[in-house]
N, C-alpha and C positions, 0 to 999 in steps of 0.2 A: 199575207205572207211575211214571214219574219225576215229581217234584213241580216245579212252576213256580217260577222264581226270583222272589222277592218284589221289589216295586219298591224297597224299602229297600236290597236287596243288589245291585241292578243298578249297574254302573259308570257314573259320570257321563259324559255325552257332552261332548267338548271343543268349544269354539267355534272353528270353522275360518275365520271371516270374516277377510279380510285387513285389516291395520292401515293406514289411510290417513294418510300424513304430508302435511300441507299444504305446498305449495311457495310460498315467499315471493318475489314478483317482485323482481328486482334493484333496480328504481327505488324500492322502498319501504324498502330497508335503509338505516338512517341512516349517513351518511358524515361522518367528521371533516374539517373544513376543512383545506386544505393548510398554511395558516399555523400552525395549532395543531400539526399533525404535525411541521412543521419546527422549531417551538419545542421540542417534546418531544425530538426527535432532537438538536438543538443542546445541550440540557441534558445528555443522556446523553454526548455527545461531550465536553462541558466537564468532566464527572466521570470521563472515560476509562473509561466503562462499556462496554467492547467486547463483552462477553457479551450485554448487552441489545441493543446495536446489531445484532449478528448475528441475534438472535431477531426483531427488528423487520424485518429485511431479508426475512424469510420470510412476512410478513403479506400483502403484495400487491405487484404490480409497481410501483404508485405509491410504495410505501414503499422499495422496493429501491434505487432510484437515489440518493436522499438519504442512505441508510445507507451505500452504497458510497462516496459522496463523503467521509463522515467516516472510514470504516474505512481508506480508502486515502490519507488526507491526508498521512501520513508513511510513507515506505517505507525500511526499513533493509535493505541487501543485504550479506550476507557471501558468501564463496565457495560455501557450501552452499545458502543461500537463493537465490542467483543461478541456480544450476543447477536448483533446483526451479521457479523462475519460468519458465525457458526450457522446461521440460517441461510445466508446467501451461498456459502461455499461448503456444503456438507461433505463433498468429495475432494480428496487431496489433489487428484490429477486435474481437477477443474478450477483450482484456486490459483491466484497469482502470487502465492506465498514465496515461490522461488525467485521472484523478482526483487524482494525486499532486501535491502542492505542495511538499513537503519531501523531497528525495531524498538519502539518505545511503549512502555506500559505505565499508565497513569492511574493511580488508585484514588477513588473518591471517598468522602467521609461516610455517606449513608448508603453506599453500595459497594459491591466487590465484583471483580472479574470472575466469572464462573470457572470452577475447577476444570471442567471438561475443555475449556479453551486452552489451558496449559498442556493438555494432552495432545493438542494440535501443534504445539511449538516445533516439533521435529519437521513439520512441513516447511518451515523457514530454513531451507538448507544452506543458503548463502549469506546469512546475516553476518555482517562485520562488526557493527556496533549495536549495543543493547543498553537500555536504561530502564530503571525502576524508580518511579517517583510518586509523590502524592502523600496525603495524610490520612488516607482511608485504610480500611482493613485489608491487609495483604495476606493471601493464603500461603504463608511461609511456615506453618506449623510443621509440615513435613516436606521441606524442599527436596529431600532425596527422592521423593516420588515424582518430581518434575522431570520432564525430558527436554531440557534446554537445547537450543541449537548449538551443536559442538563447534560450529565454524566461528563463533564469537571470539574476537580478539580484544575488544575494548568494552568494558562494563562500567556504567555509572549508576550509583545508588544514592538516592536522595529521599529518604523516608525516616521519620523518627520512630518507626515501629519495627525496624530491622535490627537484629542483634548480631554481634560478631560471630556467634556460632552459626547463625543462618547464612551469613556471608561466606563463611568457610564451606558450608554444604553446597552453596551455589557454585563456588569456585571449583569444587571437586568435579563438577559436571562440565567444566569448560577447559578442556585440555590445551586449547590454543590461546588461552587468555594471556595477554602480556601487558595489559593496561587496565588498572582498576582505580576508579575515582570515587571516593566517599565524601560527600558534601558535608558542611557543618551540621546539618540537621539529621545526619545518619547515626547509626550505631546506638540504639537505645539499649539499656540494660534490661534483662528479663524482669517483668512484673514491676518495673519502676517507671513512674511517670516522668516524661521529659520536662525538665525545667529550663527556662530561658537563661542564657548565659553566654559567655564568650567561648566559642569553639573554633577549631581550625580544621580546614579541609585536609583530607588525607588522599594522596595520589601516589601511586607507585606503578612500577613496571616489573613484569615477571617474565622469566624465561623458563621454558620447559617443554 
């Protein structure tokens, strides 16, 4: 006859009762006032802490908008980043262009910003400052075909490939422009190679 297993040797039974996790109502979760959140985000933006701002943008929808406003305040476009922008934001309503306040276009020697990018410039509806710089080929042959942000009040040009006539055509598209800065390397004469020499920067204010 087999012997019975003693109680001491019997395997312990496991408790199969489900674990109940209490659900906290949304209205009981403490919320940080918006003015404090904005102050925190302004502090991070002042320190240029973009990594923390990107992390804060994932906290909630209410945090995402002010974070994007700081992250997109200044936009620097090169030929490579301009193509990336067109691929990432093909639809105007889904782009962060309206957050940009400082728009910078940098031209490179062996490449150029695609012309269809300039067709998207009206998406940047609230740009205050704009700059054109670099020593690459700038598509300024027909600047009248550009659609520049009409909100621009300050323009800086630093390129040896820009002529005075082209500057004039650009200015005609900026009715709110009151500050124009031309650096020493600007204002090339048509079909004339720029030669090194002493030049002075031109800066003026316009009212109209």
